[in-house]
C-alpha positions in Angstrom: 0.0 0.0 0.0 1.3 3.4 -0.9 0.6 6.5 1.2 1.4 10.1 0.1 2.2 11.9 3.4 3.7 15.3 4.4 7.5 15.2 4.8 7.2 18.0 7.4 5.6 15.5 9.9 7.9 12.5 9.0 9.4 12.3 12.5 6.0 11.7 14.0 4.5 9.5 11.3 7.4 7.2 10.1 7.9 5.3 13.4 4.2 4.5 13.5 3.8 3.2 9.9 2.1 -0.2 9.8 3.8 -3.1 8.0 3.1 -3.1 4.3 2.7 0.7 4.0 5.2 2.5 1.8 5.3 6.2 2.6 5.8 8.7 -0.3 6.9 11.9 1.4 5.9 15.2 -0.2 7.4 18.6 0.5 5.1 20.7 -1.8 1.8 20.3 -3.6 3.6 19.9 -7.0 5.4 16.9 -5.6 2.3 15.5 -4.0 0.4 15.8 -7.3 3.1 13.7 -9.0 3.0 11.0 -6.3 -0.7 10.7 -5.8 -1.6 9.0 -9.2 -0.3 5.7 -7.9 -1.3 6.1 -4.3 -3.9 4.3 -2.2 -3.8 6.8 0.7 -3.1 10.5 0.7 -2.8 13.4 3.2 -2.1 16.5 1.1 -3.0 19.5 3.3 -1.1 21.1 6.1 -2.2 24.7 6.0 -5.0 25.1 3.4 -7.4 22.5 2.2 -8.5 25.0 -0.5 -5.3 24.4 -2.5 -5.3 20.7 -2.8 -8.2 20.1 -5.3 -6.2 19.8 -8.5 -3.8 17.3 -6.8 -6.7 15.2 -5.4 -8.2 15.0 -8.9 -5.1 13.1 -10.0 -5.6 10.4 -7.3 -7.6 8.1 -9.5 -6.7 5.0 -7.5 -7.1 6.8 -4.1 -9.0 4.7 -1.6 -8.7 7.1 1.4 -8.1 10.8 1.6 -7.2 12.3 4.9 -7.4 16.0 5.8 -6.6 17.9 8.9 -9.3 20.5 8.2 -12.7 20.2 9.8 -14.6 21.8 6.9 -14.4 19.9 3.6 -16.7 22.1 1.4 -13.8 23.1 -0.9 -13.3 19.5 -2.0 -15.1 17.8 -4.9 -17.2 15.5 -2.7 -19.2 14.2 -5.6 -16.0 13.1 -7.4 -14.8 11.3 -4.2 -18.1 9.6 -3.9 -18.1 8.5 -7.5 -14.6 7.0 -7.1 -15.5 5.3 -3.8 -12.8 7.3 -1.9 -13.2 7.4 1.9 -12.7 10.9 3.4 -11.7 11.6 7.0 -11.3 15.1 8.4 -9.7 16.8 11.3 -12.8 17.5 13.3 -11.8 18.1 16.9 -8.1 18.8 16.3 -8.6 22.6 16.8 -11.8 22.4 18.9 -10.2 23.8 22.1 -8.4 26.6 20.4 -11.5 27.6 18.3 -13.8 27.4 21.4 -11.4 29.6 23.3 -11.7 32.2 20.5 -15.4 32.1 20.6 -15.4 32.8 24.3 -12.8 35.6 23.6 -15.3 37.1 21.2 -18.2 37.0 23.7 -16.0 38.5 26.4 -14.6 41.2 24.1 -18.1 42.1 23.0 -19.6 42.1 26.5 -16.9 44.4 27.9 -16.1 46.1 24.6 -12.4 45.4 25.2 -11.7 46.5 21.6 -12.6 50.0 22.8 -10.5 49.6 26.0 -7.4 48.7 24.0 -7.8 51.7 21.6 -8.2 54.0 24.6 -5.1 52.6 26.1 -3.2 53.0 22.8 -4.2 56.7 23.0 -2.9 56.8 26.7 -6.4 57.8 27.6 -7.5 57.1 31.2 -11.2 56.7 31.6 -13.5 55.9 34.5 -16.6 54.7 32.6 -16.5 51.1 31.3 -17.4 51.0 27.5 -18.9 47.6 27.8 -21.3 46.6 30.6 -22.9 43.4 29.5 -22.5 40.6 32.0 -22.2 36.9 30.9 -23.8 35.7 34.1 -27.5 35.1 33.4 -27.2 35.8 29.7 -28.3 33.3 27.0 -26.4 31.8 24.1 -27.7 29.9 21.1 -25.1 27.7 19.5 -25.9 26.8 15.9 -24.2 23.4 15.5 -23.4 21.3 18.6 -20.6 19.2 17.1 -17.2 18.9 18.8 -16.5 22.6 18.6 -20.0 23.8 19.4 -20.1 21.5 22.5 -16.7 22.9 23.6 -18.0 26.4 23.3 -21.1 25.5 25.3 -19.1 24.0 28.1 -16.9 27.1 28.4 -19.9 29.5 28.3 -21.7 27.5 30.9 -18.8 28.0 33.2 -19.5 31.7 33.0 -23.1 31.0 34.0 -24.4 31.5 30.5 -27.6 29.6 29.7 -26.7 27.6 26.6 -29.1 26.2 24.0 -27.8 24.2 21.1 -29.1 23.5 17.7 -28.6 20.2 15.8 -30.2 18.6 12.7 -31.8 15.9 14.8 -32.8 17.9 17.9 -30.9 15.4 20.0 -30.1 15.8 23.7 -32.4 18.6 24.4 -31.2 20.8 21.5 -33.4 22.7 19.1 -34.1 21.2 15.7 -33.7 22.9 12.3 -37.3 24.1 12.3 -37.4 25.5 15.9 -34.4 27.8 16.4 -35.4 30.7 14.2 -38.6 31.5 16.1 -36.5 31.6 19.3 -33.8 34.0 18.1 -35.2 36.9 20.1 -34.5 35.0 23.3 -30.7 35.1 23.1 -27.9 37.5 23.8 -25.3 35.6 21.9 -25.8 33.8 18.6 -22.8 31.6 18.0 -22.3 29.9 14.6 -20.5 26.6 14.7 -22.3 24.7 12.0 -20.5 23.0 9.0 -20.6 24.7 5.7 -22.9 22.9 3.3 -25.5 23.8 0.7 -28.1 23.8 3.5 -26.2 26.2 5.8 -25.2 28.8 3.2 -26.6 32.2 4.3 -28.0 30.5 7.4 -28.1 33.9 9.0 -29.7 36.4 6.6 -31.8 39.5 6.8 -34.8 37.8 8.5 -32.7 36.2 11.1 -30.8 39.4 11.9 -34.1 41.2 12.2 -35.4 38.6 14.7 -32.4 39.0 17.0 -32.4 41.2 20.1 -31.2 44.7 19.3 -28.4 44.2 21.9 -27.5 40.7 20.8 -24.1 39.8 19.2 -23.4 37.4 16.4 -20.2 35.3 16.8 -19.0 33.3 13.8 -16.2 30.7 14.1 -17.6 28.5 11.3 -17.4 29.7 7.7 -18.0 33.2 6.3 -20.7 32.2 3.8 -23.0 31.0 6.6 -23.9 34.7 7.0 -25.4 36.9 4.3 -22.7 39.5 4.3 -24.7 42.3 2.8 -27.5 41.8 5.3 -25.0 41.8 8.2 -23.4 45.1 7.0 -26.8 46.6 6.7 -27.8 45.5 10.2 -24.6 46.8 11.7 -24.9 50.1 10.0 -28.5 50.4 11.2 -27.7 49.4 14.7 -30.4 46.7 14.8 -28.1 44.2 16.5 -25.5 44.7 19.1 -22.5 43.7 16.9 -20.6 40.8 15.4 -17.4 39.0 16.2 -16.1 37.4 13.0 -13.3 34.9 13.0 -14.4 33.8 9.5 -15.6 35.9 6.6 -16.2 35.5 2.8 -14.0 35.8 0.9 -10.8 35.2 2.7 -8.7 37.2 2.9 -11.2 40.0 3.1 -10.4 42.7 0.4 -9.1 45.9 2.0 -12.0 47.9 0.6 -14.7 45.5 1.8 -17.4 47.4 3.7 -17.4 44.7 6.4 -14.0 46.0 7.7 -15.5 49.3 8.7 -19.0 48.3 9.7 -19.9 49.6 13.2 -19.4 47.2 16.2 -17.7 44.6 14.1 -14.7 42.8 15.5 -12.4 40.7 13.2 -9.9 38.0 14.1 -8.9 37.0 10.5 -9.5 33.2 10.9 -6.8 32.9 13.5 -8.8 30.8 16.0 -7.6 27.4 14.8 -4.0 28.7 14.5 -3.9 29.9 18.1 -2.3 26.8 19.4 1.0 24.8 19.4 -0.3 21.2 19.3 -2.4 20.9 16.2 0.3 19.3 14.0 1.2 16.7 16.6 -2.5 15.9 17.1 -3.1 15.7 13.4 -0.2 13.3 13.0 -1.5 11.1 15.8 -5.0 11.0 14.3 -3.5 10.1 10.9 -1.4 7.2 12.2 -4.3 5.9 14.3 -6.6 5.9 11.3 -3.9 4.4 9.1 -3.6 1.5 11.5 -7.4 1.1 11.7 -7.6 1.2 7.9 -4.9 -1.4 7.4 -6.6 -3.7 10.0 -10.1 -3.2 8.7 -11.2 -1.5 11.9 -13.6 1.5 12.2 -11.9 4.8 11.5 -12.3 8.1 13.3 -13.8 11.3 11.7 -15.4 9.6 8.6 -17.1 12.3 6.5 -20.5 11.6 5.1 -19.9 12.6 1.5 -23.5 13.4 0.8 -24.1 15.5 3.9 -20.8 17.2 3.6 -19.5 16.7 7.1 
């Protein structure tokens, strides 16, 4: 069995390779694209899953594609399905770091710490706090209670925030896909942690923004296109919601002249949440070798993606 794997992680992967697996180490995508045509297994992304599509297309014999990304919307899932290729993702690898950022967004919004920092930059001493929202007793709606959403909920609950989750099935006391919209006005924090699929595109649009409390904040750590950007800019300019903390936007990077940069009460963190850690590569390598051993032994693998659902 031939496996195309990143040379950058060789020291972690090579000692754990099962018998019968020949590793083909790649250092750049051009090299990976040359190697994949004859491979059974491939792991092609380290920093950006968006760049690997052309190389994946050359993997005509590929039986399993591994990615360390959680979102797989940029891959040609129909092609993988047609070829019978298994796909596993990196769901959970950056859950703690992303959840920390979501809570950072809630705290920064509640206390308007962005304003505090700017006042300090001006050497301006003030006695009136720019943000007076308290987390204790507030309510959060988390759209998507997967690994990351659950981690966010756990952290917010520690601040005595009342957390309500949303799932497709309505499991474990969460709201189902038909129930959460009519409850939007009940919450102080709307946190988007859902996967990017055809069903979730523009999940938050003009109607949803209009249904939010005028003091409520939107926190997006999922994907930018889950929000109707034009509708969000309009709501921020009109002051009909409290504000937005955006770790993800569309497109990325956001063009310098995009109106979202200067929209009132909008805090940006440039998709840094998952990168705000030191352990992701080690965790990704451990997940890969664990799944490789399972694949070779015919055991169930972790993080299998449903190629029709998209996550």
